[in-house]
N, C-alpha and C positions, 0 to 999 in steps of 0.2 A: 035321421040320416046324418052321419058326421060330415062336417064342412070340408075336410080334406078330400074325402071320397067324392063328394059332390063337385068340388072344384076340378078334380082330375077327370071325372066323367065328362064334364063340359069341355075340358081341354082336348080330350080324345076326339070330340066331335067337331071342334072348330079349327083343327090344323095345328094346335099348339104342341102336339106330341112330336110332329116333324120339326117344329121350331126348336124344341128342346134338344133334339138330335143335332141340329145345326149349331146351336148355341154352345153345347158342351162337347160336341164331337171331337174337335181338334185336340183339346187338352186331354180328354179321356183316351183317345187313340195314342197320343204321345206317351201317356202313362203306361198303357197296356203293352206298348212295344218294349218297355223296360222290364217286363215280367218274363221269366223264362218258363215257357210252357213246353218243356222238353221231354216230358214223360207222360204216360196216360193219366188223365185227370177228369174230375167232375167239377162243375161250376154252377153257382147260384147267383142270380142277379136280384137283389132286393129293391123293389120299386122299379120294375123293368120298363114301364111305359109301353111304347109300341114294340119293344123287343129288339131294338137296334144293336145293343151290346151283346145280347144272347146270340143273335145271328152272326155277328162278327167273330165271337169266340168259337162258335160251332165250326167255323172254317179252319180252325187250328188243327193241325195234323193229329195231335194226340188227344183231342177232345173226345171223351166217351159219352158225356151227357151234359147238356147246358139247359138249366131251368130258369125261367123268369117268373117272379111273383109280383103282384100289384094289388093294392086294395081297391083300385078302380076297375070295376067289371068291364067298362067300355074300353079301357086301355088293353085289357087282356083279349077282348074280342078283336081289336086292331092287330095285336101281336099275332094272334092265331091266323088271321087272314094273310099275314106276311110270311108265314112259316116257309122255310126253304129246305129244311132237313129233318129226318126222322130223329136226329139227336136232340132236337129242340122240344121243350115242353113248357107250357104256360099254365099257371095256377092262380085262380082268383082268391087271394088271401093276403093278410098282413103277416109280418114276420113273427109277431107274438103268438098268433094262433096257428101258425103253420104246423101241420101234422105230417111229418115225413120220417120214414124209418132210416133212410140212408144218411151218409155223412159226406161232406164235400171237401175237396182239396183247396178250392178257392171260393170265397164269397165276395161279392162286389156290391157296392151301393153308391149311386151318384145322386146327390141332391134329394135324398130320400129319408135318411135316418132321423133328421131333426123334426120330421113330422110325427114321429112315433109318440104315443101318449107318454111313454117312459123310455128314455134312451138307455137307462140301466137295464131294464127288463129286455129290451130288444137286443142289447149286446150280450146279455146272459144267454139268450136263445141262440144267437149267432155262434157264440163260443161252443155251445153244445153241438151245433150242427157241423162243426169243422172236425176233420180228422186231426189227430195229433201231428203237429208240424204244418198244419194247414194255415192259410192266410186269409185275412179279411181286409179288403181295400175299400176304404170309405172316403169318397170324394165330396167336397163341399165348396161352394163359392160364398156361402153365407156363414161368416164367422166374424167376431168382433174386431180382429186385427185388420179386417178389410172394411173400412168405414163406408165405402160406396155401396156395399151390398147389405150392410147391417140394417138399412131402412126398409128392406123388402117386406118384413113382417107387417109393417103398417100399411103397405100397399096391398098385400095379399089378403089381409083381414082373416087369416086362418092361423091355427096354432103352429108356430115355428119356434123351436128352442134355439136361441142364439148363445153360442159359447166361443171362448177364445181357443187358440191352438193349445195352450197349456191345459185348459179345462178338458178338451177332447182327449188329450194324452192321459189325463187322470181317469176319465171314464173307462178307457181301454185297459189301463193298468188294473183298475178295480175289478174288471171282469175277468182278469187272469192273463191278459195278453202281454207279450213283449212288444213294445211300441216304437215305431219310427214315424217321422212325418216328412213330407216332401211337398214343396210348392211347385206346381207346373205352370209356367207363364207362357203367354202368347205375345212375344215381343213386337210383333207387327200389327197387333190389334188396335183399332181406333179408340177403344175404351181404355182409359188410363189404368183402371184397377186390374184389367187383364194383363197389362204389361208389367205392372209393379208388384201386384200381390198374386194374381192368378188363382188357380184352383188348389185348395189345400187337400192333400191326400193323407189320411191317417192309416198307417199300415200296421195291423195287429197280427202277430204270429202266435199261434197256440203252441205252448211248449210240448215237446215230444214226450215228456214224462210228467 
């Protein structure tokens, strides 16, 4: 069994899924508020945990379908238990093996993509799953520019690919995306890195042609 799946199965059972929601919630919600969900759309959350982002997005007026995937079966069980709408769906899979016929307007991932065996292969798949003009929002607190979090890999003892903001941009460009980045900070947080560096969001837009 792979270590990442094993770790998140444990987290699903010991309350860490809720802790992740609390830990990332403020910056994620601040970022999502900056997105214009002003016409009918479909949404995919890669590494959805207990489904908290999927449930939030489902409440958007124009949301037609919001899907969450996670490689941890126990996280998916948690998410299904918390389902609030028929628009929600949860699938036990990782992004590389996801078999889905439809295409999405928006794909989101928070603190998830760096666990993939290959970021390049994961991004290639995400690019294919987006409609032309669609966007992928990738959030991470774990990047080299943020020295306080760069040590997480040693603490977690599982595969985590550490990259700089510049390297993340290059991954996205190589996959075919037009790229922007945005740092969302929590200026009142007790943790210095949350005030000074915050969450890095890499925003990839799939060209329309």
